[in-house]
MARPA-284156 format. One record per residue (C-alpha): residue in three letters; x negated, y, z negated. Coordinates in Angstrom, 1 decimal. Each point is the difference from the previous one (the first is absolute). Layout:
- rest, x, y, z
- ALA, X, Y, Z
...
//
This chain:
- rest, x, y, z
- MET, -78.3, 25.8, 92.3
- ALA, -2.6, 2.1, 1.1
- ALA, -1.6, 2.6, -2.2
- MET, -0.3, 3.8, 0.3
- HIS, -3.4, 1.6, -0.8
- THR, -2.0, 3.2, 0.6
- HIS, -3.8, -0.5, 0.6
- THR, -2.3, -0.5, -3.1
- ASP, -1.8, -2.7, 0.6
- THR, -3.7, -0.7, 1.6
- HIS, 0.7, -1.7, 3.4
- ASP, -2.5, 0.6, 2.3
- LEU, 2.4, 0.5, 2.9
- ARG, -2.9, 1.0, 2.5
- HIS, -1.5, -3.4, -0.2
- HIS, 0.9, -1.9, 3.0
- GLY, -0.6, -3.7, 1.7
- ASP, -3.3, 1.2, 1.7
- ALA, -1.8, 0.7, -3.0
- GLU, 0.1, -3.6, -0.5
- VAL, -1.9, -1.0, 3.0
- ARG, -2.1, 2.9, 0.7
- ASP, -3.9, -0.8, 0.5
- GLU, 0.4, -3.8, -0.9
- LYS, 0.6, -3.0, 2.4
- LEU, 3.1, -1.5, -1.6
- THR, 3.4, -1.6, 1.7
- ASP, 2.1, 2.8, -0.3
- LEU, 3.3, -0.9, -1.9
- ALA, 0.4, 3.6, -1.1
- VAL, 0.5, 2.3, 2.9
- ASN, 3.7, -0.3, 1.6
- VAL, -1.5, 0.4, 4.0
- ARG, 0.7, -2.9, 2.0
- ALA, -2.9, -1.9, 0.7
- HIS, -1.8, -0.6, 3.5
- THR, 1.4, 3.4, 1.3
- PRO, 0.0, 2.3, 1.7
- PRO, 0.7, -2.3, 3.0
- ASP, -2.4, 0.3, 3.2
- TRP, 2.8, 1.7, 2.2
- LEU, 0.5, 2.7, -3.1
- ARG, -3.7, 0.5, -0.1
- GLU, 0.0, 0.5, 3.9
- ARG, 2.6, 2.6, -0.3
- ILE, -1.5, 2.3, -2.8
- ALA, -3.6, -0.3, 2.0
- ARG, 1.3, 1.2, 3.1
- SER, 1.1, 3.2, -1.9
- LEU, -3.0, 0.6, -1.0
- THR, -0.6, 1.6, 3.5
- GLY, 2.5, 2.8, -0.9
- LEU, -2.1, 1.1, -3.5
- ALA, -0.9, 3.4, 1.8
- ALA, 3.7, 1.4, 0.0
- TYR, 2.1, 0.3, -3.1
- PRO, 2.4, -2.8, -1.1
- ASP, 3.5, 0.4, 2.0
- GLY, 2.8, -2.1, -2.5
- ARG, 2.6, 0.5, 2.6
- ALA, -0.1, -3.5, 1.5
- ALA, -0.7, -2.1, -3.4
- ARG, 2.6, 2.1, -1.5
- ALA, 2.6, -0.8, 3.0
- ALA, -1.0, -3.4, -0.2
- VAL, 1.3, -0.7, -3.5
- ALA, 3.1, 2.1, -0.1
- ALA, 0.9, -2.5, 3.0
- ARG, -1.4, -2.9, -2.1
- HIS, 2.6, 0.9, -3.0
- ASP, 2.8, 1.5, 2.8
- LEU, -0.8, 3.7, -1.8
- PRO, -0.4, 3.2, 1.2
- GLY, -4.0, 1.3, 0.3
- GLU, 1.7, 2.8, -2.4
- ARG, 0.2, -2.8, -2.8
- VAL, -3.6, -1.4, 0.4
- LEU, -3.3, 1.2, -1.5
- LEU, -2.9, -1.6, 0.7
- THR, -2.6, 0.0, -2.8
- ALA, -3.8, -1.1, -1.0
- GLY, 1.6, -3.2, -1.7
- ALA, 2.9, -0.3, -2.3
- ALA, -2.3, 1.5, -2.8
- GLU, -0.1, 3.5, 1.8
- ALA, 3.9, -0.3, 0.1
- PHE, -0.2, -0.1, -4.3
- VAL, -1.5, 3.1, -0.3
- LEU, 1.6, 2.0, 2.7
- LEU, 3.1, -1.3, -1.7
- ALA, -1.1, 1.2, -3.3
- ARG, -1.4, 3.3, 1.2
- ALA, 3.0, 1.1, 2.7
- LEU, 3.1, -0.7, -2.1
- PRO, 1.9, 1.9, -2.5
- VAL, -0.3, -3.3, -2.6
- ARG, 0.6, 1.1, -3.6
- ARG, 1.1, -3.5, -1.6
- PRO, -2.2, -2.5, 1.9
- VAL, 0.5, -3.8, -0.5
- VAL, -2.3, -2.8, 1.0
- VAL, 1.4, -3.9, -0.5
- HIS, -2.9, -1.9, -1.2
- PRO, -1.8, -2.5, 0.4
- GLN, -0.8, 1.4, 3.5
- PHE, -2.8, 1.6, 2.0
- THR, -1.4, 2.8, -2.1
- GLU, -0.7, 2.5, 2.4
- PRO, 3.2, 1.6, -0.2
- GLU, -0.2, 0.7, -3.5
- ALA, -3.6, 1.1, 0.3
- ALA, 0.9, 2.1, 2.7
- LEU, 3.0, 1.7, -2.0
- ARG, -2.3, 0.7, -3.3
- ASP, -2.6, 1.4, 2.1
- ALA, 2.6, 2.4, 1.5
- GLY, 0.8, 1.3, -3.8
- HIS, 3.3, -2.5, -0.2
- GLU, 0.7, -1.5, -3.3
- VAL, 1.5, -3.6, 1.1
- ARG, 2.2, -1.8, -1.6
- ARG, -0.3, -4.3, 0.4
- VAL, 2.6, -2.6, 0.2
- LEU, -1.9, -3.1, -0.9
- LEU, 1.3, -3.4, 1.7
- ARG, 0.0, -2.9, -2.3
- ALA, -1.3, -3.6, 0.8
- GLU, 2.4, -1.7, -2.0
- ASP, 2.5, 1.9, 2.8
- GLY, -2.1, -1.3, 2.8
- PHE, -1.0, 3.5, 0.4
- ARG, 3.5, 0.9, 1.7
- LEU, 1.4, 3.3, 0.3
- ASP, 3.1, 1.3, -1.6
- PRO, 0.8, 3.3, 1.3
- ALA, 1.7, 1.2, -3.6
- ALA, -3.3, -0.4, -1.5
- VAL, -1.3, 3.3, 2.2
- PRO, 0.9, 3.2, -1.7
- GLU, 3.2, 1.7, 1.6
- ASP, -2.1, 3.3, -0.1
- ALA, -2.7, -1.5, 1.9
- ASP, -0.4, 2.5, 3.5
- LEU, -3.1, -2.5, 1.3
- VAL, 0.2, -3.5, -0.7
- VAL, -3.1, -2.3, 1.3
- VAL, 0.4, -3.7, 0.8
- GLY, -1.9, -2.4, 2.1
- ASN, 1.7, -2.7, 1.9
- PRO, -1.7, -2.8, 0.0
- THR, -1.2, 1.2, -2.7
- ASN, -3.8, 0.0, -0.8
- PRO, -1.3, -1.9, -2.0
- THR, 3.4, -2.2, -1.3
- SER, 0.5, -0.7, 3.8
- VAL, 3.5, 0.3, -1.0
- LEU, 2.6, 0.8, 3.3
- HIS, 2.6, 2.1, -1.5
- PRO, 3.4, 0.1, 1.7
- ALA, 0.4, 3.0, 2.7
- SER, 4.0, 0.4, -1.9
- VAL, -1.8, 0.1, -3.3
- LEU, -2.4, 2.5, 1.2
- ALA, 2.4, 2.3, 1.9
- ARG, 2.0, 0.3, -3.3
- LEU, -2.9, 2.4, -1.3
- ALA, 0.8, 2.2, 2.3
- ARG, 1.8, 3.3, -1.3
- PRO, 0.5, 4.0, 1.0
- GLY, -2.7, 2.1, -0.5
- ARG, -2.4, -3.4, -0.5
- THR, -2.6, -1.3, 2.2
- LEU, -0.3, -3.8, -0.2
- VAL, -3.3, -1.0, 1.4
- VAL, -0.4, -3.6, 1.0
- ASP, -3.5, -1.5, 0.8
- GLU, 0.1, -2.4, 2.5
- ALA, -3.7, -0.5, 0.9
- PHE, 0.4, -4.1, -0.2
- MET, 3.4, 0.2, 1.9
- ASP, -1.3, -1.1, 3.1
- ALA, -1.4, -3.4, -1.9
- VAL, 3.4, -0.8, -0.9
- PRO, 1.8, -2.5, 2.8
- GLY, 2.7, 2.0, 1.4
- GLU, -0.7, 3.2, -1.9
- ARG, 3.1, -0.9, -2.0
- GLU, 1.0, 2.5, -2.4
- ALA, -1.9, 2.9, 1.7
- LEU, 1.3, 3.3, 0.1
- ALA, -2.2, 1.3, 2.4
- GLY, 1.9, 1.6, 2.5
- ARG, 3.3, 0.6, -2.1
- THR, 1.5, 3.3, 0.6
- ASP, 3.2, -0.4, -2.3
- VAL, -1.8, 0.3, -3.5
- PRO, -0.4, 3.4, -1.1
- GLY, -3.5, 1.1, -1.2
- LEU, -1.5, -3.1, 1.5
- VAL, -3.7, 0.2, 0.6
- VAL, -1.8, -3.5, 1.2
- LEU, -3.6, -0.5, 0.1
- ARG, -2.0, -2.5, 2.4
- SER, -3.5, -0.8, 0.3
- LEU, -1.6, -1.4, 3.0
- THR, -3.2, -1.0, -2.1
- LYS, 1.1, -3.3, -1.6
- THR, 1.3, -2.2, 2.7
- TRP, -2.5, 1.4, 2.9
- GLY, -3.1, 0.2, -2.1
- LEU, -0.2, 3.7, 0.3
- ALA, -0.9, 1.5, -3.5
- GLY, -3.0, 1.6, 1.5
- LEU, 1.7, 1.9, 2.5
- ARG, 2.8, 1.4, -2.4
- ILE, 3.1, -0.3, 1.8
- GLY, 4.0, 0.3, -1.2
- TYR, 2.6, 1.7, 0.6
- VAL, 3.3, 1.5, -2.0
- LEU, 3.7, -0.2, 1.2
- ALA, 2.3, 2.6, -1.5
- GLY, 2.6, 2.6, 0.7
- PRO, -1.3, 3.0, 2.3
- ALA, -0.2, 2.6, -2.5
- THR, -2.3, -2.3, -2.5
- ILE, -2.4, -0.9, 3.0
- ALA, -0.3, 3.7, 0.7
- ALA, -1.1, 0.8, -3.7
- LEU, -2.3, -3.0, -0.3
- GLU, -1.3, 1.3, 3.6
- ARG, -0.9, 3.1, -1.3
- ALA, -1.9, -1.4, -3.0
- GLN, -2.1, -1.8, 2.5
- PRO, -3.6, 1.1, 1.1
- LEU, -0.2, 0.7, 3.6
- TRP, -0.5, -3.2, 2.1
- PRO, 0.1, -2.2, -2.8
- VAL, 0.0, -3.6, 1.8
- SER, -3.0, -0.8, 2.5
- THR, 0.4, -0.8, 3.5
- PRO, -0.9, -3.5, -0.8
- ALA, 2.7, -0.4, -2.6
- LEU, 2.6, 1.7, 2.7
- ALA, -0.9, -2.6, 2.3
- ALA, 0.3, -2.6, -2.6
- ALA, 3.2, 0.9, -1.2
- GLU, 1.6, 0.1, 3.9
- ALA, -1.5, -3.4, 0.7
- CYS, 1.5, -1.5, -3.2
- MET, 3.5, 1.5, 1.1
- SER, 0.0, -2.4, 3.3
- PRO, 2.5, -2.7, 0.1
- ALA, -3.1, -2.8, 0.0
- ALA, -1.7, 1.5, -3.1
- LEU, 3.4, -0.3, -1.5
- ALA, 0.6, -3.7, 0.9
- GLU, -3.6, -0.6, -0.9
- ALA, 0.7, 1.8, -3.6
- GLU, 3.4, -1.8, -0.5
- GLU, -2.1, -3.6, 0.9
- ALA, -2.8, 1.0, -2.5
- ALA, 2.9, 0.7, -2.4
- HIS, 1.1, -3.5, 0.1
- ARG, -3.2, -1.2, -0.3
- ILE, -0.4, 2.0, -3.1
- ALA, 3.0, -1.4, -1.4
- GLU, -1.2, -3.7, 0.4
- ASP, -3.2, 0.6, -1.0
- ARG, 1.3, 1.6, -3.6
- ALA, 1.9, -2.8, -0.4
- HIS, -2.9, -2.5, -0.1
- LEU, -1.7, 2.5, -2.2
- LEU, 3.0, 0.1, -2.3
- ALA, 0.4, -4.1, -0.1
- GLY, -3.6, 0.0, -0.9
- LEU, 0.4, 2.5, -3.0
- ALA, 2.9, -2.1, -1.4
- GLU, -2.3, -2.7, -0.6
- PHE, -1.9, 1.8, -2.6
- GLU, 1.7, 0.0, -3.5
- GLU, -1.9, 3.2, -0.8
- VAL, 1.1, 2.1, 3.0
- ARG, 3.6, 1.6, 0.5
- ALA, 0.7, 1.8, 3.2
- VAL, 2.6, 2.6, 1.2
- THR, 1.5, -2.7, 2.4
- ALA, 2.6, 2.5, 1.5
- ALA, -3.0, 1.3, 1.9
- GLU, 0.8, 1.0, 3.5
- GLY, -3.0, 2.1, 1.2
- PRO, -3.7, -1.1, 0.4
- PHE, -0.9, -0.4, -3.5
- VAL, 0.8, -1.5, -3.2
- LEU, -0.1, 1.0, -3.5
- VAL, -0.9, -2.3, -2.5
- ARG, -0.3, 0.4, -3.9
- ILE, -2.8, -2.2, -1.6
- GLU, -1.0, 0.5, -3.7
- GLY, -3.5, 0.8, 0.1
- ALA, 0.0, 1.1, 3.4
- HIS, -2.7, 2.4, -0.4
- ALA, -2.3, -2.8, -0.9
- VAL, 1.2, -2.0, 2.6
- ARG, -0.2, 2.6, 2.7
- ASP, -3.8, 0.7, -1.1
- ARG, -0.4, -4.0, 0.8
- LEU, 1.6, 0.1, 3.3
- ARG, -2.2, 2.5, 0.7
- SER, -2.9, -2.1, -0.6
- LEU, 1.5, -2.6, 2.1
- GLY, 0.2, 2.3, 3.2
- PHE, 3.2, 1.2, -0.6
- ALA, 1.6, 3.5, -0.7
- ALA, 3.5, 0.5, -1.3
- ARG, 1.8, 3.6, -0.9
- ARG, 0.2, 0.7, -3.5
- GLY, 3.4, 0.6, -1.2
- ASP, -0.2, 2.5, -3.2
- THR, -0.7, 3.3, 2.4
- PHE, 3.6, -0.3, 0.6
- PRO, 2.6, 1.6, -2.2
- GLY, 2.1, -2.6, -1.8
- LEU, -2.7, -3.0, 0.8
- GLY, -2.3, -0.9, -2.8
- GLY, -3.5, -1.6, -0.1
- ASP, 1.5, -3.8, 0.5
- TRP, 1.0, 0.8, 3.8
- LEU, -1.7, -0.4, 3.1
- ARG, 0.6, 0.6, 3.7
- LEU, -0.5, -2.3, 3.0
- ALA, 0.2, 0.9, 3.5
- VAL, 1.3, -2.8, 2.3
- ARG, -2.5, -2.1, 2.2
- ASP, -0.2, -2.7, 2.3
- ARG, 0.3, -3.5, -1.2
- VAL, -3.8, -0.8, 0.2
- THR, -0.8, 3.1, -2.3
- THR, 3.3, -0.7, -2.3
- ASN, -1.2, -3.7, -0.2
- ARG, -3.9, 1.0, -1.0
- PHE, 1.8, 3.1, -2.6
- LEU, 2.2, -3.0, -1.8
- GLN, -3.2, -2.0, -0.6
- ALA, -2.0, 3.3, -1.4
- LEU, 2.9, 0.7, -2.0
- ASP, 0.0, -3.0, -1.6
- GLN, -3.8, 0.2, -0.9
- ALA, 0.7, 3.6, -1.0
- LEU, 2.6, -1.2, -2.6
- VAL, -2.4, -2.4, -1.3
- MET, -2.8, 2.0, -0.2
- ALA, 2.1, 3.1, -1.8
- GLY, 1.4, -2.3, -2.8
- CYS, 3.4, 0.4, 1.4
- ALA, 0.9, -3.6, 1.6
- LYS, 2.4, -2.2, -2.0
- GLY, -0.3, -3.7, 0.3
- ARG, -3.0, -0.3, 2.7
//
C-alpha cells in the first residue's frame, strides 16, 4: 500500500535534470527533452514571429488552436510559460486548504504549494507495487490532489479510469500530462475530458518539441478555474515566439510528427530496457511508458559519478520524495547512443565496485 506522509525530510525539490549537464560536455541522459529538436520547420516558424516583437503578444490564435486540438471551447484553455508556471498559479490562485501530492513525481508542484504557504501531505507510491496508484490511498479530505501521468520519474502510466476515481465534489484533481504526447495514441489521457469534476490537466510543449528555453505549456480546466488562474497571471505571460510555437504544434502535421516520434521512443525504450536487463546489478521499472526509465542500482551515486567520467549524465533520483540514493533516471535516446551508454554503464559498475560476476 502507498504511505501517507507530511513533509519532514530534506529532499531538494528544486533540483532538476538540467543541473546535471550545465557547463559540461556530456551525453545527456538527465534531461527528458527529446534529442535533435526543435525540428527545422518549427525553428523557422518561431524565427518568422520575431518580426512582430514590437507588438504586445496576442494569444488568441494559439489559444484557439489548443482548444480545437482538444475539442474544447477557448474558455477552458489557458496558455502558460511552461507547465511549471501553471503549478505556481494553482498554488496561489485556488482556495486550497488540504493539498496532497502523489510521489514520486515532478517536484515543482509541491515546491510551489509550499512557497505559497500550504502544508503539503504526500502519498508515497512504493517500488514493491510497481509505483501504481491506489485511489484509496489518497485522503478523502484532500481538496487538491496532484499526480503525473505518465509520471516523472517512474515512467508509470496510470489508467485514466483510476485517476478519474480521485475526483470528488469540492476537490481539484490536477493531472500533469507533460509527457503524454510521448505515449503512442496518448492512451489514458484525460485532456479534453469535461465529465470529470474538478479536473485540471497540464500539458507542456517543451519535451517533445525541444522548447524548454522558450517556455510554453497550457492548462485545460473548467471555465471558472481558468478564469481564476488567468487573474493570477502577470500581463502578457507568454511571449510572441512561444505563442507562434504553440499554434504551430497544434497543426495536424505536427500532431502526426509527434505521434511518429512517440512510436520511435517506445521502440528505443524497449531497446534500453532490454540492455539494462542484461545487468544483474540493475533493476528497472519495466512498466515504463514515458521517454525515460527509472533504475535502481546499489551504490548508484558512485555509478553516476563514474558515468560522468565516461561522458554520460544521468539524473540522480534522491531528490524525488519516495526515492533514495540508489535510484537514477535515464532519458530514452536513439539506439546508437543507448549502446554507447550500456558499454559505459558496464565500465562504471566495475569502476564503482558494483559489478557482479564480471
